[in-house]
TIKE-695966 format. One line per field, with one value per residue (C-alpha): residue number from 1; residue in three letters; z, y, x. Coordinates in nm, 2 decimals, padded with zeros to 4 digits. Example, Ala and Ser with C-alpha at 12.3 -4.5 7.8 and 13.67 -1.06 7.14 Angstrom:
i = c(1; 2)
aa = c(ALA; SER)
zz = c(00.78; 00.71)
yy = c(-00.45; -00.11)
xx = c(01.23; 01.37)
% end
This chain:
i = c(1; 2; 3; 4; 5; 6; 7; 8; 9; 10; 11; 12; 13; 14; 15; 16; 17; 18; 19; 20; 21; 22; 23; 24; 25; 26; 27; 28; 29; 30; 31; 32; 33; 34; 35; 36; 37; 38; 39; 40; 41; 42; 43; 44; 45; 46; 47; 48; 49; 50; 51; 52; 53; 54; 55; 56; 57; 58; 59; 60; 61; 62; 63; 64; 65; 66; 67; 68; 69; 70; 71; 72; 73; 74; 75; 76; 77; 78; 79; 80; 81; 82; 83; 84; 85; 86; 87; 88; 89; 90; 91; 92; 93; 94; 95; 96; 97; 98; 99; 100; 101; 102; 103; 104; 105; 106; 107; 108; 109; 110; 111; 112; 113; 114; 115; 116; 117; 118; 119; 120; 121; 122; 123; 124; 125; 126; 127; 128; 129; 130; 131; 132; 133; 134; 135; 136; 137; 138; 139; 140; 141; 142; 143; 144; 145; 146; 147; 148; 149; 150; 151; 152; 153; 154; 155; 156; 157; 158; 159; 160; 161; 162; 163; 164; 165; 166; 167; 168; 169; 170; 171; 172; 173; 174; 175; 176; 177; 178; 179; 180; 181; 182; 183; 184; 185; 186; 187; 188; 189; 190; 191; 192; 193; 194; 195; 196; 197; 198; 199; 200; 201; 202; 203; 204; 205; 206; 207; 208; 209; 210; 211; 212; 213; 214; 215; 216; 217; 218; 219; 220; 221; 222; 223; 224; 225; 226; 227; 228; 229; 230; 231; 232; 233; 234; 235; 236; 237; 238; 239; 240; 241; 242; 243; 244; 245; 246; 247; 248; 249; 250; 251; 252; 253; 254; 255; 256; 257; 258; 259; 260; 261; 262; 263; 264; 265; 266; 267; 268; 269; 270; 271; 272; 273; 274; 275; 276; 277; 278; 279; 280; 281; 282; 283; 284; 285; 286; 287; 288; 289; 290; 291; 292; 293; 294; 295; 296; 297; 298; 299; 300; 301; 302; 303; 304; 305; 306; 307; 308; 309; 310; 311; 312; 313; 314; 315; 316; 317; 318; 319; 320; 321; 322; 323; 324; 325; 326; 327; 328; 329; 330; 331; 332; 333; 334; 335; 336; 337; 338; 339; 340; 341; 342; 343; 344; 345; 346; 347; 348; 349; 350; 351; 352; 353; 354; 355; 356; 357; 358; 359; 360; 361; 362; 363; 364; 365; 366; 367; 368; 369; 370; 371; 372; 373; 374; 375; 376; 377; 378; 379; 380; 381; 382; 383; 384; 385; 386; 387; 388; 389; 390; 391; 392; 393; 394; 395; 396; 397; 398; 399; 400; 401; 402; 403; 404; 405; 406; 407; 408; 409; 410; 411; 412; 413; 414; 415; 416; 417; 418; 419; 420; 421; 422; 423; 424; 425; 426; 427; 428; 429; 430; 431; 432; 433; 434; 435; 436; 437; 438; 439; 440; 441; 442; 443; 444; 445; 446; 447; 448; 449; 450; 451; 452; 453; 454; 455; 456; 457; 458; 459; 460; 461; 462; 463; 464; 465; 466; 467; 468; 469; 470; 471; 472; 473; 474; 475; 476; 477; 478; 479; 480; 481; 482; 483; 484; 485; 486; 487; 488; 489; 490; 491; 492; 493; 494; 495; 496; 497; 498; 499; 500; 501; 502; 503; 504; 505; 506; 507; 508; 509; 510; 511; 512; 513; 514; 515; 516; 517; 518; 519; 520; 521; 522; 523; 524; 525; 526; 527; 528; 529; 530; 531; 532; 533; 534; 535; 536; 537; 538; 539; 540; 541; 542; 543; 544; 545; 546; 547; 548; 549; 550; 551; 552; 553; 554; 555; 556; 557; 558)
aa = c(MET; THR; PRO; GLU; ILE; LYS; GLU; THR; LEU; SER; THR; ALA; GLN; GLU; GLU; LYS; GLN; LYS; TRP; GLU; LYS; GLN; THR; LEU; SER; LYS; VAL; LEU; ASP; LYS; THR; PRO; GLU; ARG; LYS; THR; SER; PHE; GLU; GLY; VAL; SER; LEU; GLU; PRO; VAL; GLU; ARG; LEU; TYR; THR; ALA; ALA; ASP; THR; GLU; ASN; LEU; ASP; ASP; ILE; GLY; PHE; PRO; GLY; GLU; TYR; PRO; TYR; LYS; ARG; GLY; ILE; HIS; PRO; THR; GLY; TYR; ARG; GLY; ARG; LEU; TRP; THR; MET; ARG; GLN; PHE; ALA; GLY; PHE; SER; SER; PRO; GLU; GLU; THR; ASN; LYS; ARG; PHE; LYS; TYR; LEU; MET; ALA; GLN; GLY; GLN; THR; GLY; LEU; SER; VAL; ALA; TYR; ASP; LEU; PRO; ALA; LEU; MET; GLY; LEU; ASP; ALA; ASP; SER; LEU; LEU; SER; GLU; GLY; GLU; VAL; GLY; LYS; CYS; GLY; VAL; ALA; VAL; SER; SER; PHE; ALA; ASP; TYR; GLU; ALA; LEU; PHE; ASP; GLY; ILE; PRO; LEU; GLU; GLN; VAL; THR; VAL; SER; GLN; THR; ILE; ASN; ALA; PRO; ALA; SER; ILE; PHE; LEU; ALA; MET; TYR; LEU; VAL; MET; ALA; GLU; LYS; GLN; GLY; ALA; ASP; PHE; LYS; LYS; ILE; SER; GLY; THR; LEU; GLN; ASN; ASP; ILE; LEU; LYS; GLU; TYR; ILE; ALA; GLN; LYS; GLU; TRP; ILE; TYR; PRO; ILE; LYS; PRO; ALA; MET; LYS; LEU; VAL; ILE; ASP; THR; PHE; GLU; TYR; CYS; VAL; LYS; HIS; VAL; PRO; LYS; TYR; ASN; PRO; ILE; SER; VAL; SER; GLY; TYR; HIS; ILE; ARG; GLU; ALA; GLY; ALA; THR; ALA; LEU; GLN; GLU; LEU; ALA; PHE; THR; LEU; ARG; ASP; GLY; VAL; GLU; TYR; VAL; GLN; TYR; GLY; VAL; GLU; ARG; GLY; LEU; ASP; VAL; ASP; GLU; PHE; VAL; PRO; ARG; ILE; SER; PHE; PHE; PHE; ASN; ALA; HIS; ASN; ASP; PHE; PHE; GLU; GLU; VAL; ALA; LYS; TYR; ARG; ALA; ALA; ARG; VAL; VAL; TRP; ALA; GLN; THR; MET; LYS; GLU; ARG; PHE; GLY; ALA; LYS; ASN; PRO; ARG; THR; MET; GLN; LEU; ARG; PHE; HIS; THR; GLN; THR; ALA; GLY; VAL; SER; LEU; THR; VAL; GLN; GLN; PRO; LEU; ASN; ASN; ILE; ALA; ARG; VAL; ALA; ILE; GLN; ALA; LEU; ALA; GLY; VAL; LEU; GLY; GLY; THR; GLN; SER; LEU; HIS; THR; ASP; ALA; TYR; ASP; GLU; ALA; LEU; ALA; LEU; PRO; THR; ASP; GLN; ALA; ALA; LEU; ILE; ALA; LEU; ARG; THR; GLN; GLN; ILE; ILE; ALA; GLU; GLU; THR; GLY; VAL; VAL; ASN; THR; VAL; ASP; PRO; LEU; GLY; GLY; SER; TYR; PHE; VAL; GLU; SER; LEU; THR; GLN; LYS; MET; VAL; ASP; GLY; CYS; PHE; ASP; TYR; PHE; ASP; LYS; ILE; ASP; GLY; PHE; GLY; GLY; MET; VAL; GLU; ALA; VAL; GLU; ALA; GLY; PHE; PRO; GLN; ARG; GLU; ILE; GLN; GLU; SER; ALA; TYR; GLN; TYR; GLN; LYS; ALA; VAL; GLU; ARG; LYS; GLU; GLN; THR; ILE; VAL; GLY; VAL; ASN; LYS; TYR; GLN; MET; GLU; THR; GLU; PHE; HIS; LYS; THR; ASP; ILE; LEU; GLN; ILE; ASP; GLU; ASN; VAL; ARG; VAL; HIS; GLN; LEU; GLU; ARG; LEU; GLU; GLN; THR; LYS; ASN; SER; ARG; ASP; LYS; GLY; ALA; VAL; ALA; ASN; ALA; LEU; ASP; LYS; LEU; LYS; LEU; ALA; ALA; GLN; ALA; ASN; GLU; ASN; THR; ILE; PRO; ALA; THR; ILE; GLU; ALA; VAL; LYS; ALA; TYR; ALA; THR; VAL; GLU; GLU; ILE; SER; VAL; ALA; LEU; ARG; ASP; VAL; TYR; GLY; ILE; TYR; GLU; GLU; PRO; ALA; PHE)
zz = c(00.00; -00.10; 00.15; -00.04; -00.01; 00.36; 00.42; 00.23; 00.43; 00.75; 00.67; 00.57; 00.89; 01.10; 00.91; 00.97; 01.34; 01.35; 01.19; 01.43; 01.73; 01.62; 01.42; 01.46; 01.84; 01.89; 01.67; 01.83; 02.17; 02.07; 01.82; 01.85; 01.54; 01.48; 01.55; 01.72; 01.40; 01.04; 00.82; 00.47; 00.33; 00.38; 00.75; 00.71; 00.91; 00.72; 00.84; 00.90; 00.66; 00.40; 00.32; 00.15; 00.47; 00.38; 00.02; 00.03; -00.33; -00.47; -00.67; -00.85; -00.97; -01.33; -01.66; -01.83; -02.09; -01.91; -01.67; -01.41; -01.55; -01.23; -01.42; -01.70; -01.99; -02.26; -02.28; -02.38; -02.15; -02.28; -02.50; -02.77; -02.71; -02.45; -02.26; -02.41; -02.27; -02.23; -02.06; -01.93; -02.08; -02.10; -01.99; -02.10; -02.45; -02.70; -02.91; -02.62; -02.54; -02.91; -02.91; -02.60; -02.76; -03.07; -02.85; -02.65; -02.96; -03.11; -02.80; -02.84; -02.65; -02.80; -02.69; -02.59; -02.27; -02.23; -01.90; -01.91; -01.69; -01.40; -01.59; -01.86; -01.59; -01.43; -01.76; -01.77; -02.04; -02.01; -01.99; -01.69; -01.37; -01.19; -01.43; -01.34; -01.22; -01.34; -01.72; -01.85; -01.50; -01.42; -01.78; -02.13; -02.17; -02.40; -02.43; -02.78; -03.08; -03.21; -02.92; -02.99; -03.35; -03.23; -02.97; -03.23; -03.52; -03.72; -03.50; -03.70; -03.47; -03.68; -03.61; -03.24; -02.94; -02.71; -02.35; -02.22; -01.85; -01.84; -01.63; -01.57; -01.93; -02.08; -02.34; -02.48; -02.52; -02.68; -02.93; -02.99; -03.05; -03.30; -03.48; -03.50; -03.64; -03.89; -04.00; -04.06; -04.27; -04.01; -04.02; -03.70; -03.71; -03.68; -03.43; -03.07; -02.75; -02.40; -02.22; -01.84; -01.79; -01.44; -01.26; -00.96; -00.84; -00.87; -00.60; -00.40; -00.42; -00.68; -00.63; -00.98; -01.08; -01.24; -01.24; -00.97; -00.96; -01.15; -01.45; -01.46; -01.48; -01.76; -01.96; -01.90; -02.04; -02.34; -02.43; -02.39; -02.62; -02.88; -02.89; -02.92; -03.23; -03.40; -03.25; -03.16; -03.08; -02.85; -02.47; -02.35; -01.99; -01.78; -01.43; -01.21; -00.88; -00.91; -00.76; -00.49; -00.38; -00.41; -00.17; 00.10; 00.03; 00.11; -00.17; -00.09; -00.08; -00.42; -00.56; -00.41; -00.48; -00.83; -00.93; -00.76; -00.96; -01.27; -01.17; -01.12; -01.48; -01.61; -01.43; -01.56; -01.91; -01.88; -01.76; -02.08; -02.28; -02.38; -02.42; -02.16; -02.40; -02.65; -02.44; -02.13; -02.34; -02.41; -02.03; -01.91; -01.56; -01.42; -01.11; -00.89; -00.83; -00.48; -00.27; -00.12; -00.40; -00.34; -00.22; -00.55; -00.76; -00.56; -00.61; -00.99; -00.99; -00.76; -00.98; -01.28; -01.07; -00.91; -01.24; -01.42; -01.16; -01.12; -01.50; -01.53; -01.21; -01.16; -01.52; -01.71; -01.94; -02.22; -02.41; -02.27; -02.34; -02.12; -01.83; -01.91; -01.71; -01.90; -01.70; -01.72; -01.43; -01.31; -01.04; -00.72; -00.74; -00.37; -00.29; -00.46; -00.22; -00.25; -00.02; -00.21; -00.53; -00.71; -00.47; -00.67; -00.96; -00.75; -00.62; -00.96; -01.10; -00.82; -00.86; -01.23; -01.19; -00.97; -01.25; -01.50; -01.28; -01.22; -01.59; -01.68; -02.04; -02.03; -01.80; -01.70; -01.49; -01.29; -01.34; -01.04; -01.02; -01.02; -00.65; -00.74; -01.07; -01.40; -01.55; -01.75; -02.08; -01.91; -01.62; -01.86; -02.06; -01.76; -01.67; -02.01; -02.01; -01.68; -01.86; -02.15; -01.91; -01.74; -02.08; -02.25; -01.98; -01.67; -01.83; -01.64; -01.97; -02.07; -01.88; -01.79; -01.43; -01.29; -00.93; -00.97; -00.73; -00.47; -00.13; -00.03; -00.35; -00.38; -00.01; -00.06; -00.39; -00.22; 00.07; -00.17; -00.35; -00.03; 00.10; -00.22; -00.22; 00.14; 00.04; -00.25; 00.00; 00.21; -00.09; -00.22; 00.12; 00.04; -00.29; -00.51; -00.55; -00.63; -00.31; -00.11; -00.24; -00.16; 00.19; 00.21; 00.28; 00.06; 00.14; 00.51; 00.46; 00.27; 00.52; 00.80; 00.62; 00.52; 00.88; 01.02; 00.76; 00.84; 01.21; 01.14; 00.94; 01.22; 01.47; 01.23; 01.21; 00.83; 00.69; 00.41; 00.31; 00.32; 00.50; 00.84; 00.82; 00.66; 00.63; 00.50; 00.60; 00.25; -00.07; -00.27; -00.60; -00.72; -00.93; -01.22; -01.26; -01.55; -01.54; -01.70; -01.89; -01.74; -02.09; -02.17; -02.05; -02.27; -02.56; -02.49; -02.44; -02.78; -02.96; -02.77; -02.86; -03.22; -03.23; -03.09; -03.33; -03.64; -03.58; -03.69; -03.37; -03.50; -03.55; -03.20; -03.04; -03.25; -03.16; -02.79; -02.80; -02.96; -02.69; -02.42; -02.59; -02.61; -02.24; -02.15; -02.36; -02.20; -02.54; -02.60; -02.59; -02.79; -03.14; -03.03; -02.85; -03.17; -03.36; -03.09; -03.11; -03.49; -03.45; -03.22; -02.91; -02.61; -02.33; -02.09; -02.32; -02.37; -01.99; -01.90; -02.15; -01.98; -01.63; -01.71; -01.75; -01.49; -01.22; -01.02; -00.75; -00.40; -00.17; 00.16; 00.48; 00.59)
yy = c(00.00; 00.34; 00.62; 00.82; 00.54; 00.50; 00.87; 00.86; 00.57; 00.72; 01.05; 00.86; 00.66; 00.98; 01.14; 00.84; 00.84; 01.21; 01.15; 00.86; 01.08; 01.41; 01.30; 00.93; 00.90; 01.17; 00.99; 00.64; 00.78; 00.91; 00.65; 00.31; 00.09; -00.20; -00.46; -00.49; -00.64; -00.67; -00.97; -01.07; -01.40; -01.56; -01.45; -01.23; -00.90; -00.58; -00.25; 00.05; 00.27; 00.21; 00.48; 00.51; 00.37; 00.03; 00.02; 00.01; -00.13; 00.13; 00.28; -00.06; -00.07; -00.07; -00.06; -00.30; -00.52; -00.50; -00.74; -00.85; -00.77; -00.67; -00.43; -00.68; -00.86; -00.63; -00.26; -00.15; -00.38; -00.41; -00.11; -00.33; -00.65; -00.75; -01.07; -01.38; -01.44; -01.81; -01.95; -02.30; -02.53; -02.90; -03.11; -03.41; -03.55; -03.41; -03.29; -03.08; -02.93; -02.85; -02.65; -02.46; -02.38; -02.24; -02.04; -01.88; -01.80; -01.64; -01.42; -01.29; -01.55; -01.55; -01.89; -02.23; -02.42; -02.78; -02.93; -03.31; -03.54; -03.74; -04.07; -03.90; -03.72; -04.06; -04.24; -04.44; -04.51; -04.45; -04.83; -04.87; -04.98; -04.70; -04.44; -04.52; -04.20; -03.97; -03.98; -03.62; -03.48; -03.25; -03.21; -03.36; -03.73; -03.85; -04.21; -04.23; -04.02; -04.08; -03.86; -03.61; -03.58; -03.49; -03.25; -03.03; -03.08; -02.75; -02.59; -02.51; -02.57; -02.37; -02.06; -02.11; -02.16; -02.44; -02.50; -02.86; -02.92; -03.27; -03.40; -03.77; -03.87; -03.54; -03.70; -03.90; -03.58; -03.40; -03.69; -03.65; -03.28; -03.33; -03.61; -03.39; -03.10; -03.33; -03.45; -03.09; -03.03; -02.78; -02.68; -02.80; -02.50; -02.27; -02.45; -02.32; -02.41; -02.52; -02.85; -02.83; -03.14; -03.04; -03.37; -03.23; -03.03; -03.35; -03.52; -03.19; -03.09; -03.23; -03.60; -03.72; -03.94; -04.27; -04.35; -04.30; -03.96; -04.01; -04.20; -03.93; -03.66; -03.85; -03.84; -03.46; -03.41; -03.63; -03.37; -03.09; -03.27; -03.35; -03.00; -02.83; -03.03; -03.05; -02.80; -02.49; -02.26; -02.51; -02.48; -02.83; -02.74; -02.49; -02.51; -02.48; -02.30; -02.28; -02.62; -02.56; -02.25; -02.43; -02.69; -02.43; -02.28; -01.91; -01.67; -01.71; -02.09; -02.09; -01.87; -02.06; -02.41; -02.33; -02.16; -02.43; -02.69; -02.49; -02.50; -02.88; -02.92; -02.70; -02.90; -03.23; -03.08; -02.97; -03.32; -03.46; -03.24; -02.97; -02.61; -02.38; -02.09; -02.32; -02.50; -02.28; -02.00; -02.24; -02.30; -02.11; -02.08; -02.08; -01.88; -01.84; -01.50; -01.49; -01.23; -01.04; -00.79; -00.62; -00.95; -01.11; -00.82; -00.84; -01.22; -01.18; -00.91; -01.11; -01.42; -01.24; -01.12; -01.46; -01.65; -01.40; -01.40; -01.78; -01.84; -01.60; -01.68; -02.05; -02.17; -01.91; -01.81; -01.56; -01.54; -01.27; -01.49; -01.76; -01.51; -01.37; -01.55; -01.58; -01.69; -01.76; -01.66; -01.82; -01.66; -01.86; -02.14; -02.21; -01.86; -01.92; -01.98; -02.18; -01.92; -01.61; -01.72; -01.39; -01.25; -01.46; -01.22; -00.94; -01.17; -01.28; -00.93; -00.81; -01.12; -01.08; -00.72; -00.82; -01.06; -00.78; -00.53; -00.80; -00.84; -01.18; -01.30; -01.49; -01.51; -01.73; -01.59; -01.84; -01.84; -01.75; -02.09; -02.30; -02.38; -02.56; -02.72; -02.67; -02.33; -02.27; -02.08; -01.77; -01.79; -01.86; -01.55; -01.32; -01.45; -01.36; -01.02; -00.95; -00.97; -00.76; -00.49; -00.47; -00.45; -00.20; 00.01; 00.05; 00.22; 00.00; -00.12; 00.24; 00.24; -00.03; -00.16; 00.11; 00.00; 00.02; 00.25; 00.21; 00.18; -00.10; -00.30; -00.26; -00.36; -00.67; -00.76; -00.76; -00.96; -01.22; -01.23; -01.28; -01.54; -01.73; -01.76; -01.87; -02.16; -02.24; -02.28; -02.52; -02.73; -02.74; -02.88; -03.19; -03.23; -03.08; -03.06; -03.43; -03.53; -03.26; -03.40; -03.76; -03.64; -03.46; -03.11; -02.90; -03.12; -03.05; -02.68; -02.65; -02.86; -02.64; -02.32; -02.46; -02.56; -02.22; -02.04; -02.26; -02.18; -01.81; -01.84; -02.03; -01.77; -01.51; -01.34; -01.39; -01.29; -01.47; -01.26; -01.47; -01.76; -01.64; -01.29; -01.13; -01.46; -01.48; -01.73; -01.74; -01.69; -01.39; -01.57; -01.92; -02.05; -02.28; -02.52; -02.72; -03.08; -03.34; -03.59; -03.93; -04.08; -03.93; -04.25; -04.46; -04.23; -04.26; -04.64; -04.68; -04.48; -04.65; -04.99; -04.89; -04.76; -05.08; -05.29; -05.09; -05.04; -05.27; -05.47; -05.59; -05.23; -05.14; -05.43; -05.35; -04.98; -05.06; -05.31; -05.04; -04.80; -05.04; -05.11; -04.73; -04.69; -04.99; -04.85; -04.51; -04.36; -04.06; -04.20; -03.94; -04.09; -04.43; -04.26; -04.08; -04.41; -04.56; -04.27; -04.30; -04.67; -04.56; -04.72; -04.58; -04.36; -04.64; -04.89; -04.65; -04.57; -04.94; -05.00; -04.74; -04.85; -05.20; -05.06; -04.78; -04.91; -04.71; -04.45; -04.49; -04.19; -04.26; -04.13; -03.81)
xx = c(00.00; 00.15; 00.19; -00.07; -00.33; -00.25; -00.30; -00.63; -00.76; -00.65; -00.83; -01.14; -01.14; -01.10; -01.39; -01.61; -01.53; -01.61; -01.95; -02.02; -01.95; -02.11; -02.41; -02.48; -02.46; -02.72; -02.97; -02.90; -02.96; -03.29; -03.40; -03.22; -03.19; -03.43; -03.17; -02.83; -02.68; -02.79; -02.71; -02.78; -02.90; -02.56; -02.58; -02.27; -02.28; -02.34; -02.19; -02.41; -02.21; -01.94; -01.69; -01.35; -01.21; -01.36; -01.22; -00.84; -00.84; -01.08; -00.80; -00.77; -01.12; -01.00; -01.19; -01.43; -01.26; -00.93; -00.76; -00.87; -01.22; -01.38; -01.60; -01.69; -01.53; -01.67; -01.56; -01.91; -02.12; -02.47; -02.45; -02.30; -02.51; -02.77; -02.74; -02.89; -03.24; -03.23; -03.54; -03.51; -03.77; -03.84; -04.13; -04.34; -04.27; -04.02; -04.31; -04.45; -04.12; -04.06; -04.38; -04.27; -03.93; -04.10; -04.35; -04.07; -03.87; -04.17; -04.20; -03.84; -03.63; -03.28; -03.15; -03.28; -03.21; -03.32; -03.43; -03.42; -03.63; -03.49; -03.45; -03.24; -03.03; -02.96; -02.88; -03.20; -03.46; -03.83; -03.89; -03.66; -03.84; -03.66; -03.81; -04.17; -04.35; -04.07; -04.10; -04.14; -04.21; -03.92; -03.80; -03.83; -03.81; -03.53; -03.43; -03.27; -03.19; -03.54; -03.66; -03.39; -03.50; -03.86; -03.72; -03.53; -03.76; -03.77; -03.50; -03.18; -02.89; -02.65; -02.87; -02.97; -02.75; -02.88; -02.78; -02.83; -02.87; -02.73; -02.43; -02.35; -02.46; -02.34; -02.11; -02.41; -02.62; -02.33; -02.31; -02.69; -02.65; -02.37; -02.55; -02.86; -02.65; -02.49; -02.83; -02.94; -02.63; -02.48; -02.12; -01.95; -01.72; -02.03; -02.26; -02.25; -02.42; -02.34; -02.33; -02.37; -02.14; -02.03; -02.00; -01.82; -02.12; -02.33; -02.11; -02.12; -02.48; -02.73; -02.65; -02.73; -02.43; -02.36; -01.99; -01.71; -01.56; -01.23; -01.38; -01.66; -01.39; -01.23; -01.55; -01.57; -01.22; -01.31; -01.57; -01.31; -01.07; -01.32; -01.48; -01.14; -01.06; -01.40; -01.66; -01.45; -01.74; -01.92; -01.89; -01.83; -01.89; -02.09; -01.94; -02.24; -02.26; -02.64; -02.71; -02.45; -02.64; -02.97; -02.84; -02.79; -02.44; -02.37; -02.28; -01.91; -01.93; -02.11; -01.84; -01.54; -01.66; -01.77; -01.45; -01.24; -01.44; -01.34; -00.98; -01.00; -01.13; -00.86; -00.59; -00.73; -00.74; -00.37; -00.28; -00.45; -00.21; -00.46; -00.34; -00.48; -00.52; -00.70; -00.96; -01.02; -01.19; -01.48; -01.54; -01.84; -02.00; -02.35; -02.44; -02.74; -02.91; -03.04; -03.23; -02.94; -02.90; -02.56; -02.40; -02.50; -02.36; -02.03; -02.02; -02.02; -01.76; -01.54; -01.58; -01.42; -01.13; -01.06; -01.08; -00.86; -00.59; -00.60; -00.57; -00.28; -00.09; -00.16; -00.18; 00.03; -00.25; -00.15; -00.48; -00.71; -01.01; -00.87; -00.88; -01.23; -01.50; -01.82; -02.14; -02.51; -02.73; -03.06; -03.28; -03.30; -03.55; -03.50; -03.63; -03.97; -04.26; -04.58; -04.74; -04.86; -04.69; -04.74; -04.48; -04.23; -04.26; -04.11; -03.84; -03.74; -03.73; -03.49; -03.27; -03.25; -03.16; -02.87; -02.75; -02.76; -02.58; -02.32; -02.26; -02.41; -02.38; -02.71; -03.01; -03.30; -03.58; -03.78; -04.16; -04.37; -04.54; -04.23; -04.26; -04.58; -04.50; -04.32; -04.43; -04.74; -04.71; -04.84; -04.59; -04.30; -04.40; -04.41; -04.06; -03.94; -04.11; -03.93; -03.60; -03.73; -03.85; -03.51; -03.34; -03.58; -03.73; -03.50; -03.20; -02.96; -02.80; -02.70; -02.37; -02.11; -02.09; -02.32; -02.25; -01.87; -01.71; -01.98; -01.80; -02.04; -02.01; -01.63; -01.59; -01.81; -01.63; -01.29; -01.43; -01.56; -01.22; -01.03; -01.27; -01.26; -00.88; -00.90; -01.13; -00.89; -00.61; -00.82; -00.91; -00.56; -00.46; -00.67; -00.48; -00.75; -01.13; -01.17; -00.99; -01.19; -01.51; -01.41; -01.33; -01.67; -01.53; -01.76; -02.06; -02.01; -01.96; -02.29; -02.48; -02.37; -02.47; -02.81; -02.87; -02.77; -02.99; -03.29; -03.25; -03.24; -03.57; -03.73; -03.62; -03.76; -03.42; -03.44; -03.77; -03.95; -04.25; -04.57; -04.40; -04.28; -04.41; -04.71; -04.89; -05.25; -05.52; -05.65; -05.45; -05.53; -05.46; -05.54; -05.26; -05.34; -05.05; -04.91; -05.03; -04.81; -05.03; -04.97; -04.99; -04.65; -04.48; -04.71; -04.62; -04.25; -04.26; -04.43; -04.16; -03.88; -04.02; -04.06; -03.70; -03.57; -03.77; -03.67; -03.30; -03.01; -02.95; -02.61; -02.50; -02.61; -02.42; -02.11; -02.12; -02.16; -01.87; -01.65; -01.75; -01.65; -01.32; -01.25; -01.32; -01.10; -00.82; -00.85; -00.92; -01.15; -01.50; -01.68; -01.63; -01.76; -02.05; -02.14; -02.15; -02.37; -02.61; -02.63; -02.71; -03.00; -02.85; -03.05; -02.92; -02.94; -02.76; -02.47; -02.46; -02.46; -02.18; -01.96; -02.08; -01.96; -01.61; -01.61; -01.84; -02.09; -02.06; -02.20; -02.16; -01.99; -02.15; -01.99)
% end
């Protein structure tokens, strides 16, 4: 710290103390504050007032588009291009989801995002006994490429970016996407999209896995390697803090565990022989937008700083794009309430605004009825219109990083940066994130945070409007919810049976054998997976072939 900065901070501290003594104390004597301490959603204390005394790094705020990108990765922010409005959609049959996609695109949505059902997420087919009661319920049902063809019928993949929320069987769904693009005659050098493919956060938070951790990591790096060579504009992973936050993590834990997951993927890619400056620019991130407005903005700004510094200092990155963290944001599903569901519209709007002011590259706004069921068309449209109102009516897009320089926001940002690197040190002490997960470290941290927050809610120290304060005996609005037709499983079973009866069984068996051999030989599995998809091998058949080589994962008790 330079002598000039020390002098400035000292002066600022003296001025703050003078204000507290001459002005504040008189008011407090007469009118005490409502609480003895104030805390945000993460239960971190918030000071009464922030001044220059709290921002020793304020002179390092920097400029947008310049390292370490605290103020954004683009010099013009949203003046040049708005964020992608990418509403998450997927339910029932592929045909029904295809209709929803086309409806949202007609209303101005600029990117697609696919939610798959639980069987697909677990690598199961619709006809599995374990799939009963879940087919098409929490997302769209896809068991084979025949379903995929129906899902993207009439949607040109060369012209639309598609995000796929799929993790354990992600390599299979990448293969389907590429086979579909090839069938449409698309140029692999032009198609773009994002595969969630973040298996570490499954072991940490969401708990939808198939294989043991290290073979699962190997499949992730297979997708990196293949995309670098063949699909250069495709993002083979979206490292997801969203589900970590939904599991009960604080904002800092979401930030730290997500970015450290990203570091782990980079390390594994380097060990595969990939060039950091070639594959890392295609890694994207996915963050939650929760209720504590300023904390969320600070989290996004800190994320860019931590990633830039880590890529440069830890991995020796030279390419600016390697150091520029790009991220998608989704408003907090866990914050939505069944009670007084229309209140969720206000929650979502505020959360979305935090994402925008934090500089997100794409955004999903939750529908107000999602605490009850998957969204109706009307609720999904209101969610989309929320983004459009922020973009077109509020004026927040007219300047870059409008909260930059705020004493409060800059102080919170630096606190996030420092806390994140502290967590990095702890995780490095285990040997890396894989080893930390195997030891249960992030899981225990999240469990404790979730427990403390729930206690604060029950003590009414944290208010949830309509739940533990301002309750109503009768709801002021009756919500019509989306009902999934129970016949969807019948429909899916019929197509699955037809697919199995019409395909070349010898070709399927041959393709699955080749996939097993590739896995056993430690080769990249994507080419063999593509051949299996082309032969109409099912999701479960491909998963089982890999499971026969890699085994399955059972979580130990922590």
